[in-house]
C-alpha positions in Angstrom: 82.0 -8.5 7.9 78.7 -9.7 6.2 78.8 -13.3 5.8 77.2 -14.5 2.4 73.8 -15.7 1.7 71.5 -16.8 -0.9 69.1 -14.5 0.4 70.3 -10.9 2.4 73.1 -10.4 4.5 74.1 -10.0 8.3 77.3 -8.4 9.8 78.1 -7.9 12.8 78.6 -4.2 14.3 81.0 -2.5 16.5 78.3 -2.9 19.2 78.9 -6.7 19.0 75.2 -7.0 18.1 74.3 -8.4 14.6 72.3 -6.9 11.6 69.9 -8.3 9.0 69.8 -6.4 5.3 68.0 -7.8 2.4 66.5 -6.8 -1.0 63.2 -5.8 -1.2 60.7 -6.7 -4.0 60.9 -2.6 -5.2 64.7 -2.9 -5.4 65.7 -1.0 -2.2 68.5 -2.7 -0.2 66.6 -2.6 3.6 67.7 -3.2 6.8 65.9 -5.0 9.5 63.9 -2.8 11.6 66.0 -3.5 14.9 69.6 -5.2 15.6 69.7 -9.0 17.0 72.1 -10.2 19.9 73.3 -13.5 17.7 73.9 -14.1 13.9 71.6 -16.7 14.2 68.5 -14.6 15.0 69.1 -12.5 12.3 69.5 -15.4 10.0 65.8 -16.4 11.0 64.7 -13.3 10.3 66.0 -13.1 7.0 64.1 -16.8 6.3 60.8 -15.5 7.5 61.5 -12.3 4.9 62.0 -14.1 2.1 59.1 -16.2 2.9 56.9 -13.3 3.2 58.1 -11.2 0.2 57.7 -14.9 -1.6 54.2 -15.5 -1.0 52.7 -11.7 -1.8 52.6 -10.7 1.8 55.3 -8.3 1.9 54.9 -4.1 2.6 57.3 -1.7 2.5 58.2 -0.3 5.5 57.7 3.1 4.0 54.0 2.6 3.0 52.3 3.6 6.6 54.4 6.5 6.9 51.6 8.9 6.0 50.6 11.0 9.2 46.9 9.4 10.1 45.7 12.8 10.6 46.5 13.0 6.8 45.3 9.4 6.0 42.3 10.0 8.2 41.0 13.6 6.3 41.9 11.9 2.9 39.9 8.6 3.6 36.8 10.9 4.3 37.1 12.7 1.1 37.4 9.8 -0.8 33.5 8.6 0.1 31.5 11.0 -1.7 28.5 9.1 -1.5 28.4 9.6 2.4 25.5 12.3 3.4 26.5 15.5 4.5 25.5 14.7 8.1 27.5 11.7 8.2 30.4 13.9 6.6 29.9 16.5 9.5 30.1 13.7 12.2 32.7 12.0 10.8 34.9 15.3 10.9 34.3 16.0 14.3 35.3 12.4 15.6 38.5 12.7 13.8 39.2 16.2 15.0 37.6 15.9 18.4 38.9 12.4 19.3 41.5 10.7 17.0 43.8 13.2 16.0 44.7 14.4 19.4 46.4 11.3 19.8 47.1 9.2 16.6 47.4 12.3 14.6 50.7 13.1 14.3 51.8 8.9 14.4 52.6 7.2 11.2 49.4 5.2 10.6 51.9 2.0 10.3 52.7 3.0 14.3 49.5 2.3 15.6 49.2 -0.8 17.1 46.6 -2.6 19.4 48.1 -1.4 23.0 47.6 2.2 22.0 44.1 1.7 20.7 43.4 0.3 24.2 44.8 2.7 26.3 43.1 6.0 23.7 39.5 4.1 24.4 40.4 3.6 28.1 41.5 7.1 28.2 38.3 8.5 26.8 36.2 6.6 29.0 37.6 8.2 31.9 37.6 11.3 30.8 34.0 11.5 30.9 33.2 11.6 26.9 30.2 9.2 26.5 30.2 5.9 25.8 28.2 6.2 22.6 30.5 9.0 21.5 33.7 6.3 22.3 31.9 3.6 20.4 31.0 5.8 17.6 35.1 6.8 17.4 36.2 3.5 17.6 34.1 2.2 15.1 35.7 5.1 12.4 39.2 4.0 13.7 38.7 0.7 12.9 36.8 1.3 9.4 40.1 3.4 8.7 42.7 0.8 9.8 40.8 -1.7 7.7 41.1 1.0 4.8 45.0 1.0 5.5 45.3 -2.8 5.0 43.5 -3.7 2.3 45.9 -0.2 0.8 49.0 -2.0 2.0 49.8 0.3 4.5 49.5 -2.3 7.4 49.4 -5.8 7.8 46.8 -6.0 10.3 43.9 -3.7 11.9 44.8 -2.7 15.2 41.4 -2.6 16.2 40.6 -5.6 17.9 38.7 -4.6 21.2 35.3 -7.4 21.7 32.2 -5.0 21.9 34.7 -1.8 21.1 32.2 -0.4 18.6 28.9 -1.3 20.4 26.4 1.0 21.4 24.6 0.8 24.7 22.6 3.7 24.6 20.3 4.3 27.6 16.8 3.4 26.9 15.3 6.7 25.3 11.6 7.3 27.0 8.4 6.3 25.3 5.4 8.4 26.1 1.9 7.3 26.6 -0.5 8.7 23.9 -1.9 10.7 26.8 1.2 12.3 27.1 1.6 13.0 23.4 -1.6 14.7 23.2 -0.8 16.9 26.3 2.5 17.9 24.7 0.7 19.1 21.5 -1.8 20.6 23.6 0.8 22.7 25.4 3.4 23.6 22.1 3.2 26.7 20.0 -0.3 25.9 18.3 1.3 25.8 14.8 3.8 23.0 16.0 0.2 20.9 17.2 0.0 19.0 14.3 4.0 18.6 13.9 4.2 16.8 17.0 1.4 14.2 16.0 2.1 13.5 12.8 6.0 12.8 13.4 4.0 10.7 16.7 1.8 9.0 14.4 3.4 8.7 10.7 6.8 7.6 12.5 8.4 10.5 10.8 12.2 12.0 11.6 12.7 15.3 12.1 14.1 16.0 8.8 11.0 13.9 6.6 8.7 16.1 8.7 9.7 19.4 8.2 10.2 19.0 4.5 7.2 18.0 3.7 4.8 19.7 1.2 1.3 20.1 0.2 1.3 17.8 -2.4 3.1 15.1 -0.3 -0.3 14.7 2.0 -3.1 13.4 0.6 -6.3 14.4 3.3 -8.9 12.3 1.3 -7.2 9.1 1.5 -5.5 10.2 4.7 -2.0 9.4 3.5 1.5 11.1 3.8 4.3 10.4 1.3 8.0 10.7 2.4 10.1 11.4 -0.8 13.0 14.1 1.0 14.4 15.5 4.3 15.2 18.9 5.4 19.1 18.5 5.5 21.5 20.7 8.4 25.0 20.4 8.4 26.8 23.3 10.3 27.9 26.2 8.5 26.2 25.2 5.3 23.0 26.4 4.0 19.9 24.4 4.6 18.8 22.1 1.9 16.6 19.4 0.4 17.9 15.6 0.5 17.7 12.2 -0.2 16.0 10.0 3.0 17.9 8.4 4.7 17.7 5.6 3.3 16.1 4.1 0.6 13.6 2.5 2.0 12.8 5.9 3.6 10.9 6.7 0.6 7.5 5.5 1.8 3.7 6.5 2.0 1.9 5.9 5.4 -1.4 5.8 6.3 -2.6 8.6 8.8 -4.5 8.0 12.0 -7.8 9.5 11.3 -8.0 11.3 14.8 -4.9 13.3 13.7 -6.6 13.9 10.5 -8.7 17.0 11.6 -5.5 18.5 13.4 -3.6 18.5 9.5 -6.6 20.0 7.8 -7.1 23.0 10.2 -2.9 23.4 10.3 -2.9 23.3 6.9 -5.5 26.2 7.0 -3.5 28.2 8.8 0.2 27.9 8.6 0.9 26.2 5.7 2.9 27.5 2.7 0.7 28.0 -0.6 0.1 25.6 -3.6 1.5 22.3 -4.2 5.1 22.9 -2.9 4.4 24.8 -0.2 6.0 23.4 3.0 3.3 22.0 5.5 5.3 23.0 8.5 7.0 26.5 8.7 8.7 28.8 11.2 6.8 31.8 13.0 7.9 34.2 9.6 7.2 31.6 7.4 10.3 30.1 6.8 11.8 26.9 6.8 11.7 25.6 10.2 15.3 25.1 11.9 16.0 22.8 14.5 17.4 25.4 16.8 14.4 27.8 16.6 11.9 25.0 17.3 13.5 24.0 20.2 12.6 26.8 22.4 9.1 26.0 21.4 10.2 22.4 22.5 11.5 23.0 25.8 9.0 25.6 27.1 6.1 22.9 26.0 8.1 20.2 28.2 7.9 21.8 30.9 4.1 22.6 31.0 3.5 19.3 29.9 5.8 18.3 33.2 8.0 15.8 31.1 11.4 15.6 31.4 14.7 14.5 28.9 12.4 14.0 26.0 13.8 15.1 22.6 12.3 14.9 19.4 13.1 11.9 17.6 11.7 10.4 20.9 7.7 11.1 19.2 9.4 8.6 16.0 10.6 5.8 19.2 6.9 6.4 20.4 5.3 5.9 17.2 7.4 2.8 16.3 6.7 1.5 19.8 2.8 1.8 19.5 2.6 0.3 16.3 4.4 -2.7 17.7 1.9 -2.7 20.5 -0.8 -2.8 17.8 0.6 -5.9 15.9 2.8 -4.4 13.1 4.8 -7.2 11.9 8.2 -6.8 11.2 7.7 -6.1 7.6 5.3 -3.3 8.2 7.4 -1.9 11.3 10.3 -2.0 8.7 8.4 0.1 6.1 6.7 2.6 8.7 10.2 3.1 9.6 11.9 3.2 6.6 14.5 0.7 7.7 15.8 -2.1 4.9 17.3 -3.8 7.5 15.3 -5.7 10.4 17.9 -4.5 13.2 15.9 -1.5 14.0 12.6 -2.5 13.6 13.6 -5.9 15.7 14.5 -3.5 18.6 10.7 -3.0 19.1 9.0 -6.3 18.1 11.4 -6.9 21.4 10.3 -3.9 23.4 6.3 -5.6 22.8 7.5 -8.9 23.8 9.1 -8.0 27.1 5.4 -5.8 27.3 3.6 -9.0 26.8 5.4 -10.6 29.3 4.8 -8.2 32.0 0.9 -8.3 31.4 1.4 -12.1 31.5 2.9 -11.3 35.0 0.6 -9.0 36.3 -2.1 -11.2 35.1 -0.2 -14.4 37.2 -0.4 -11.9 40.4 -3.9 -10.6 39.8 -5.1 -14.7 39.9 -2.5 -15.6 42.9 -4.0 -12.8 44.8 -7.4 -13.5 44.0 -7.2 -17.4 44.5 -5.3 -16.9 47.8 -8.2 -14.8 48.8 -11.1 -17.6 47.9 -8.8 -20.1 49.7 -8.8 -18.3 52.7 -12.3 -17.5 52.8 -13.0 -21.0 52.6 -10.9 -22.3 55.3 -12.7 -19.4 57.4 -16.2 -21.0 56.3 -14.7 -24.3 57.5 -13.8 -22.9 60.7 -17.2 -21.4 61.4 -19.3 -24.9 60.5 -17.1 -26.8 63.1 -17.8 -24.3 65.5 -21.2 -24.8 65.0 -21.1 -28.1 65.2 
């Protein structure tokens, strides 16, 4: 028999355990999600549930019943401001790394322990640490929205540092290596290598450049757009990665003759003509360029170098040359300090290496002088 209470009801089941029921704010009579050993335990649960309702913290048990797969796919579609490449990356992470584990689970069923085990399994299965970090950040963002939507009370993604990327240090080429690479690559891509390095350009920014974007008299390049490549979709031009990506940069004088020669031989005609094109004069695709890139790396005896490492090299060289934080941000096309600070820190480390080398040189020389002085003293003693 159910006992009478001001809020909710408690009744003893044939099993001997106790069930608690309460009227939800939505007008539905709802049972507790589990039964209780004692009547007192059931009553205490009802007290907490009533307080939850009065404080506005109550969530409908049905709110998180939607499957994670359905919710995650809708989450991506509901963000129209995402760049096409970002949408492609999110869809890939959801399909390959989130849905296999969480796809059929209701959003409300995903708990902290499930997330910890999922991340551990991914790392143990050989998925790269950077990819796991990206997948974790995406899962955390999706579940954070579920909290805002009133589907769950708290985000189950609570792993400290779970979304931190500890990428392997990318190679930095020397100036000589950059010019060797430019020398051995197909002639039509020589200027591309040099400009991407010394003007700190991303791939998409470089291959989107038009004749009107270069002012060879002033020695500047204007970045206003980028070439977007998304699997299964046509190539198209879009805005730079960030608002700060629209920028005008000076071109080192040593690169200008190469650019002038390149434009005469390879660029499309007219102000809107592309500076860098493929062998047949069409848009330059990454896949087509890669064959030339791989051959050039072999000839230059460089291993593990990606095209984006040219930009990384240019950023590092700019920092070593004395660029300040605001100057680095402008050259890189970043609005935040974080990325630019990496290169300033790298410069600090380089200065420390130089200081340590100078210290070792000084110690070696002073030690030599001390030895020589001792030897001279011994000779004087023998003569006396």
